[in-house]
C-alpha positions, 0 to 999 in steps of 0.5 A: 500500500502506498504511503500517505502525504498530508499538506498543511499550507500557511500564508499567501496564494504563492504558497497555495500554488507551491503546494499544488506544484508539490501535489502534482509531483507525487507519483509514488504516494497517495494524497490524503486530507486526514493529517492523523492517518498520514505517514508524511506531513509536509508543512508549507510554511510562512515567515512573513511575521514573527507570529507566522513563525509561531503558528508554524512551530505550534502546528509542528509541535501539535502534530508531534503529539497527535501523530508521532509516527508521521515524518514532518517535512518543513517547506516554504519560506520558513525553511529559509529563516527557521529551518536550520534551528528546527532541524537541529532541534529535531523538531522536523524530519526534513527541511527543503527550500523553494528550489527543492519542492519539484523533487518532493517525490524523491525527497520523501524517499530519504530514509535518514533526516535531511536538510536540503535548502537549495538556492534562491535563484531557482524558478519552477518549470512545473505545469500544474494541470489541476487544482485540488478542490478549486474552481479558480486556478492560481498561476504563479508567474514570478518569484522573489522581489527587488523592493527592499521595504523596511518591514519585509523579510520576503526578499531574504527568503524568496530571493530577487525578482525573476520571471517564469518563462512565458511559454511555461505560463501559457502552456499551463493556462492552456491545459487548465482551460481545457480542463474546465478552468475559466478564471485565472489569478496571477500570483507571485511574490511581486507580480507586477515585476513580471517580464523585466528580466525577460524583456517583456511585460505584464500587459504583453503576457495578459494579451497572450493569455486572453487569446487562449480558448476557454480563458474567461476572466483574469485577475491579478494578485497584487500590483505596485503603483509604479508598475501600472504603465500606459501599456497596462492601462490600455487593457482596462476595458478588455472584457476578460479583465476582472473589474477589480484591481489590488494595488499595494499602497501600504500607507497614505502618509508620505512620512510613513511611506518614506519610513517604510522605504516604499516607492509610492507617494500619495499624490500619484496614488490618488491620481492613479486610483481615481483614473482606474475607478473611473473605468468601472473598477473596484479597488483594493489595497494592502495597508500596514497599521501601527508601524513604528513612527506612526504618530497621531498626527500622521494617522489622522492625515492618513485616514482623511486621505483614505476617505478620499480614495475610491477604495472598496477592499483592504487587506489591513495588517497590524504591524508585527515586528519581524526580526532581521528587518530594518523596521524591527529596530525603529522607534517609537513603537506603537502600542498594541491597543492603539494599533488594534483601534486604528485597524478597526477604524480603517477597516470600518471606513473601507467596509462602508465604502464597499457597501456603497459600491455594492449598492451601486452595482447590483446588475449584470454580475458575473459570478463563478461559484465554488462548491456549495452546501445545502443548496447555498453556493458562494462565489466572487463577482467581477468586482471581487465581492462575495455573493451567496447564491441559493439554488435547487440545482447543483451549481458547483464550479458554474458561472451565473449571471445575476441581476437585482442581487440583494445587498446587505451590509454583510454581503450580497445574496441571490436566488436562481 
């Protein structure tokens, strides 16, 4: 009987994609969704904050207790930051770096404990043809980041920006589209840097993707403001572009942007957001709250500016100190209770903006539904707003067109 492998994924969409790469490479093992009866537990770890490290460590410790016979393999970003310590302390049976995940089938055959960290210049060539349990496909188009934001450890654990080969990306999308996937989400460490090292661009890639039979909607994980050029802006009216863009600002105070060593400033961000919103787009952003140096004056200014922006979604993060980053040594630190209150204030402002946006967009919603329970299915419309749809027929992985959806403060609902 083949041995069973369980994958536990922490962190971002890039990690979710990396797990799918490893799953697709399992030739001599069975995939299981039961961690208690698995022979191997592969932990695809996140190390973006000290808290993320703790979550990974706690999970590994709990598995040692609950399933002591399983061999725990550490993969992901945590391998590069904490792998050595966990291996030396015998907390894990093996450690693999990003460059080794495509060899997972061979790696699992190691009889003795192993530490195979590899290098930070590797780029995957795996073609993922199926996504386990998903109706939308995530496509990783690049790896690493050349930005050096003061709070971020990621370039140290994923390396500098490097693009996947265009032909590999297009081949993967062709195979997934022929397997019935219609929505594609482009991910990576710094997605908008795609193509800089291959003398091409995100816009050129998008055009080629859109010509593949079966591609119905394309979303882009996250872009930096400076990566949105005229060539990209020309694509905004294309029917296959999701009407939602996520553009990482991180803050709206110029003083804070400087402290964070960011490459954007508020005036140009303001112009860019209004220009894109005027083309019928919902707009999301990342925002860090409570970074050292964020005093009351800067916070008040920042929130006035947030109110001026046509934002509909936010990933708000309370600043969490990350060892070995420039921000970790910065003063003055912001107390946790103040950061929590600011986080609440910011998310409340955006939630109200999102509600107003949804009330104005109740017609012609195109929703890709995921699996459902008891006749209720969930999916996202073109504006990346979640819709719950009630139906007597099985609508799993189906596209539906909705008019007159019911809009509540908590979300959108419809019956078909």
